[in-house]
N, C-alpha and C positions, 0 to 999 in steps of 0.2 A: 663635725665629729662630736659625738657625745662624750662627756667626761664623767667619771665616777665622783660623787661628792662624799662618799664614805668608803671605808675599806671594803674591797671586794675584788673579784676577778672578772675582767671583761674579755670575751672571746670575739675575735674578728676573723673573717675569712677573706683573703685576697686571691683572686683568680689570675694567675700568670700563665695559663695553659692555652692561650689563644693560638690557633693554628689556621693555616690556609685551607678552606674547605674544598672538597672535590666538586668539580663542575661538569655538567654534561656537555659533550661536544658532538653528539650523534643524533640530535632531534631534527628530523626532516620537516619540511613544510611545502605544501602544494595547494594550489587553487585551480578549479576547473569545473567542467560540466559532468554531472552524474545523473542517473535516472531517478534517484530517490534520495531521501535523507534531509537532515536539517540544512537550511540555506542561510547564507550570510552569518555563519557562526563557526567558531573553531571547534572541531571535534578531534580528539586524539585517538588513533587506532594503533594496535600493536601487531597486527598480522593481516595478511591478505584476506583470510577468512572473515575477520571482523570488518575489514574495509567493505567487502561485498555484502555482508549482512546489513550494514548501516546504509550504504550508498548505492547498492544495486549492482547487478552484473553489467559488463560493458555492452554497448550496442554500437551501431555505426556512427553515432554522434558523440559517444562518451569514451570510446576505447582508448583514445590518446591519454586522457587523464587517468583512467582506471588502471591501464596496463603499465603506465609510467610509475604510478604509485606502487603497484604490485612489484615492479622491478626493484624499487628502493627497499620495500619490505622483505625482499628475498635476502637482503644483507643486514637489515637493522630491524628494530622492534619498537620504534616510536616515531610516528608520523602525525603531524598536525595537518588536518584537511579542512578546506573551506569549499563548500559547494556554492558556486555562483550560478544563478538562474537568470534567464532572459526576461524581458519585460512582459512577454505574452504567455509565460508559464501560468498554469492554473491548477489549483487543487480540485479534485473531484468532490462533488457535494451530493447530498440526498435529493436535491431538486434537479440536479443535472445541469445547472446553469454555470457552474464553475466559479471559483473565487481565488484570490491570491493570499494565502497565509503561509509565509515562507518558513516559519517555524512555530513551535508551540507557544512562544511568548505572545504571538499575535492574537491568540484566543482571548487574552485579557482585555484587549482593546476592541474586539470584534463587536460591531453594533448592528449587524444585519439580522434577518429573520430566519436564516438557514438553520436547520436542525443539526446536521452532521457534515463534516468535511474530512477529507483525507488529511492525515497528519502533515504531509508535505506535498508540494506541487509535483506534477508528473503524471503521465498516463497510467502508470502502475496503479494509481488510486482508483481507476475505473473498475478494478477487479475486487474491490473491498465491499463486503456486505456486513450488516449487523443484525443479529437476532436477539430479541429480549423476551424472556419468559417471566410471567408475573405470578403464576400459581400452579397448583398441581393439575388443574384441568388441561392446560396447554402442555405441561411438562410430560405427562404420561405418553403423549404421542409425538413429542418433539424429536426430531432426528438427531439432535445433539445432546440428548439427555445423558448418554453414557459418559460425557465429559464432566458430569457433575455427580456429587454424592447422593443428593436427594432434592426434592422439589423446594422452591423458595416458600417462605411463610412470613412469620413476624419476628423481627429481631428483638433481642433481650432489651436493648436500650429503648426501643419504641414501646414495648409492652410495659416497661416500668413507668413510662410517662402517659400511659393510657391510649396509645395508638395501636394500630394493627395493620397487617397485610402490606408492610412496606418493602419486604425483601424482593429482589429480582435477581435473575441470572442473565448474564450477557455473554454471547459468543460472537467473536469477530471472525469473518469467514473470507476465504479466498474463493470467490464465486465461480471463477472461470478456470482456475488451475494455473493461471499465468505466473503466479508467485511461487507456488509450491510444486506444481506439476500435476496436481490432482484437484479437479473441480470440487467445490464445497468442503475443502479442507478447513479445519479450525486453526486459525492463526493465534488467537488468544481467548482465554475465558476469564470471567470475573464472577465469582460465586458470592451469594448472600450479600450483595451490595444493597444500599438502601435508596428508596425514593425520597427520604426525608433530607432536607437541606442541612439540618444540624445534626445528622447522625454521626456518631463517632465509633471508630474501631477500638479494640481493647487497648491498643497502644496510644490512644488519644488522637490519632490522625483522622481526617474526614473519611467517612464511609459512604458519603453521598455519591451516587453512581457517576454523576457528571464530573465531580472532582477526581474520582478514582480513574476514570477513563483518561481525562486530560493529563493526569500526572504520570500514568503508568503505560498507556498504550503506545506502541511503536507504529500504529497504523491509522488511528482515528482520533479526531477531535469532536467532542460533544459541545455544540455551540448554544443550542437552545433545546429544552425538553420537548419531545414530540407531543402534539396535541392528543395523540392516542393514549398517552399516560397522563390522565386528567389531573391527578393530584401531585405529580412529580414536582419537587421543589418546595412543598409545604413543610412546615415544622412538624416535629414528631408528636408533641403533646396533643392528645385528643383527636388525632386524624385517623380515620379508617380509609386506607388508600384503596382506590378503585383498581381492581385487577383485570377489568375487562379491556380487551384490545379491540376498539371499534373497527369494524370492517374486516376483521381477520377471523376466518372460519375456525382456524386451529387455536385461536386465542394467543398467538405468538406475534410479536411485532417483527416485521421483516422490512429491511431497507437495503438497497444496493446503490452505491455511489456511481456517479458518471459526470461527464462534462469537463474532465481534466484535459490539460494540454501541456505538451513539452515545449520548451524553448532552450535547447541545448547547443544551438549554434550561437555562441557568445560573441558579442561585439568586443572590441578592444577595451572600451570603457567598462563593460560589465566584468570582464576578466580582471582588469586592473583594480576594480573596486574589491574583488575577492582578495587579491594580494595585499591590498591596503590594510587588511585585518592583521597582518603580521608586522606592521610598521613600528609598533610601540615596544621598544626593548625592555621597558620596565615591567610591563604586564604580560608579555608573551615571550616565552623562552623558545627560541629556535636556533639551529646551528647551520642547517643546510637547506637552502631554498632552491626549488627546481621549477623550470618552466615546462611542465609536462604537456600542456595543451598547445602544441606548436602549430601556428597557422602559417599561411603563405605570405610572402612579401613584407609589406610594412607592418602588418600585425605582429609577426614574429619578432621583428626588430623592436617594436614598441613594447611588447610584453617583456622581452629580454632586458631592455633598458629599464623597465619598471622595477623588476626584481633586483637588478643591479643597483638601482638607486636606493631601494629599501636596505639592502645589505650594506651599502656604502654609508648610509646615514646611521644605521644601527651600530656599526663597527664591531659587532660580536658574532657575525655569521658570514657565510660565503654563498653567493648566488651561482648556481650551476645552470648554464644556458646552452641550448642546442639550436642549430640552424633550422630553417624551414624544411619540412620533409621534401618539398619539391626541389630544393637546392641540391639534394644528393641522390634521390631515388631516380634511377634511369636517366641520369643527367650526365652527358659526356663532358660538360664543363663544370663538374662538381667542385673541384678544387678552387677554381676561379670564383664560383658562386659563394662558396663558404668564406673565402677571403673578403669578398665584397660585403657579406653580412657582418663579418668580424670587424671590418673597418668602420661600420656604422654603429658599433657598440660603444658605450661609455667605458673608458679604460681605467681600471682600478684594481688594486690587489685583492679586493673583496669579491672578485668574480672569476669564474673558470668556464672556459668555452671548449666544447668538444667538436669533432669533425663531421658528425652526421648520424643518420637514422639507423635503427636496429630492426631486424626482422625477427619477430617473436611469435610464439604460438598462443593464440587466444583459445584457451580450453573451454571457455563458456560458449563460444560460437563455432568451435571446431574449424578454425581457419587461421591463417597467418596474417599478421598485420605489421606495417611499418610504423614505428613509434619513435619519439625523441629519445636520445640516449641520456638526457640529463638526469632522469631518475636513477639509472644505473651508475652514473658518475658520482652522484651524491651517495649512492649506496656503497660504492667502493671506498669513499672517504669514511663513512660510518664503519665499514668493515675494518679499515686500518686502525680505527680507535679500539675495536674489540680484540684484534689479534696482536696489536702493538700499542701505539699511542697516537694522538692527533698530529704529532710532529713528524710522523713517518709519512713518506710519500705514498699515495694510493696507486701509483703507476708501477708498471713493470711486471715481470713474471712471478714475483713473490706475492704481491698484494693486488695486482691490477688485472687479474683474469675475470672477464665478464661471465655471468651465469645466464643460462636460459636464452642464449642468443643463437639463432640459426645461421644468420649471415648479416653482413653489414652493407649499407648502400654504397659507401666509399671506402675502398681499401687502398690507401695511397702508397705508392712506391717511395723509395728514398728521396727522389726529387720532390714529389708532392709533399712528403712529410717535412722536408726542409722549408718549402714555401709556406706551409701552414704554421710551422713552429715559429718562423720569423714574425708571423702576425699574431702570436700568442694563442694559436688554436692547437689544442692537444689532439693528436691523431689517435684514432682507434684503428688497430691493425689486426688482421687475421693472419697468423703465422701457421704454415703447414705443420701439423703435429703438435702445435703448442697452444692452439685455441685463439680466442679473440681477446686482445690485450689493450688496455689503456697505455699509450706509449708516449706520454708527456705529462709534465706536472707544473706547467706554467700558469700563473694567474694572468689576468688581462691588464696588468700594469705594464705600461709601455716603457717607463724609465728603468734602466738596468739597476737592480739593487737586490738585496736578499729577499725582498718582499715580492719579487716576480716569480717566486715558487710557492706552491700551495702549502707545502709542509711548514715553511717559515711563517706564512700568514696565519695558519691555524695554530702554530706554536704560540704566537703572540696573542691571538684571541684567547687561548687557554690561560696563559699567564695573566693577561690583563683582567679577564673576567674573574678569576679566582682571587687575585691579590686585591682588586678593587672591592670585591665583596667583603673580604676580610678587613679591609681598611675602614669600613664603616664603624668598626668598634672604636676607632680613634676619634670619631666625630665628637665634639663638645668636651674632649679632654684637654688638659693643658699642653701647650706646645713647649715642653721642657725635655731635658735629657732622659727622664724616665720614660715618657711616652715614645720618644724616638728610639730608645733602646728596645722597648717592647715591640715596636714595628720591625726593627732589624732582626730581633730574635724570632719573630714569627715568619719573616720573609726568607731569610737565608737558609734555614733547613728545607723549606719548600723548594728553593732553587737548587740546592744540593741534590735533592731527590730527582729533580728533572734532569740535572746533569748526569746523575747515575743511570738514568733511563735513556741516555743518549740524545736528549732533546737539545741541549746546549753544550758548548765546549768550555765555557767559563762565564762568570758573572761577577758583578760588584754592586753592592747596595750602599749608597751614600745618603744618610739621613742624620745630619748633625747640625752644628751651628754654622757650617760653611754654606749650606743651602737653606737653612732656616735662620736667616738673619733677623735683626731687630725689626726691619721693615716688614718682613714676611710675618713675623709673630704679631706685630701691631695691626696687621690687616686680617688677622684671624685665619691665616692660611697655614698649611702644613705641606712641606715639600719632601719628596723622596725621589732620588735619581737612581734608577735601576738599569745598569748596563748589562747587556746580554750579547753573547757571541753565539748565534744560532748554528746548529749543525746543518750542513748542506747535503742535499741529495746528489748522487753521481748522475750526470746526464751524458757524459762523454768518457769513453774508455779508450786508451791507446795501449796497444800491446806491441812491443818491439821484440821481434824474434831476430836474434843476431847469430849468424854462423861464424865460427872461428876455426883456426887451424888446430890440428891435433895437439901440437906441443905448447899451445898458449895457456898460461895460467889465468884463470878468471879474475884473480885479484889484481892483475896488471891492467886489465881493460875496464873493469867495473869498479875498482877502488875498494872492494870488499874483501873479506877473508874467505 
């Protein structure tokens, strides 16, 4: 602390307004196969439309993941997506030989002689073409001229340094119509970009066409300048750029990509590697992880246990897992098969299992598909956050109604529901006149306790995440009564608010010298004991209807007034 050495006034400001921050509990996470899009990287999408724009429409190999993700997004608006690709997937290239550049970052380390490659692996890339116009000679007859204001020429920056003819126009094309529905549709245009490697835009960013394409295009990577652009990549000063396109009668550079390959039938290891990207709780915020790409037999069990392990290790999210499609679709032993699957899972309060597949409409292919229910289950949890709070159960007729479901593979009766629930599998039930409903809220914890219910598990995740984040303000402070009082004054109003919102019935915060003893202080630790009485959801209702004689007083038999 600084002291005044002569008369004066010193003003200091002390902030005692620390509060518990709000935390998100509705961020979904899914990994799986897609036709298009960045691979092995986390992309956040906010709607089904954005999902399909980035990762492509579903086909027979990818519908499980796409439609499961779409199910979640029908309830929520934040989903982290990882596209996993198989080892034989290839990007389309200008030479047609194919290469594997999983995402744009790979361009930086690319060392081949290829000129262009599709932005991402997958056969969609075989429909991409590029046209480059270098001057007015080609521009006047170019079929894409109407997409540009005028012919390319010489940029101001090049002219100032003594160069000329550096400007070009670029059109990226859907050559077959497989992407847009119309052959030769323009996907993207880049106007007045430069062949000079050191060209700059008015805002100071690179205007070199290779840099512009690689940083902005959703469809194409420029790996090496074509030999037809003889001066491309030269510096601006003193260069007169050649505008002739060798071998092109119309003086336009044309190139169509080919050689791409899909590999969307993922192995257990490839799909597991995709989910590994959600493992780090410090750098990746997720709340609800789902196993959308449900395979048969051991694969489904392995992937389910994989995401359960991730959630159990993170301690800040819940894994939603569904049984293999073949266990419930047209299977007379569906209840038995689902129980066998559930018994093979890791049992923890950080996981939630449902009873089977959903039949949904695939509008992109005009057909119905069986998909995993896990996306919808995670969606119901996210919906509970929006219409109530994370500590409310996502099950039942108030918050548990499924959307966009035509039918379910397994509609268990009371006996079947009893068998499933005893194994911590939450039944999905179609009730006549009431729709399809999630009819259970158990976690996969086998030990009876408050944490065998998802609303309690998510309550504690919310409390732990918010309070631990706020507690970081106490790091490196003194462990004295002032700091401990600050912590209590921050935590108790937050818990009173949760109590007022029906999440807990009571609480107590102990943070004083009874649990911060001399030994605790001397080892540079700080201890707070937070006791919580969680609110419980109703799973069983008993209604006793009692007939009495006409002359009987109710107070005599019921003890009331």
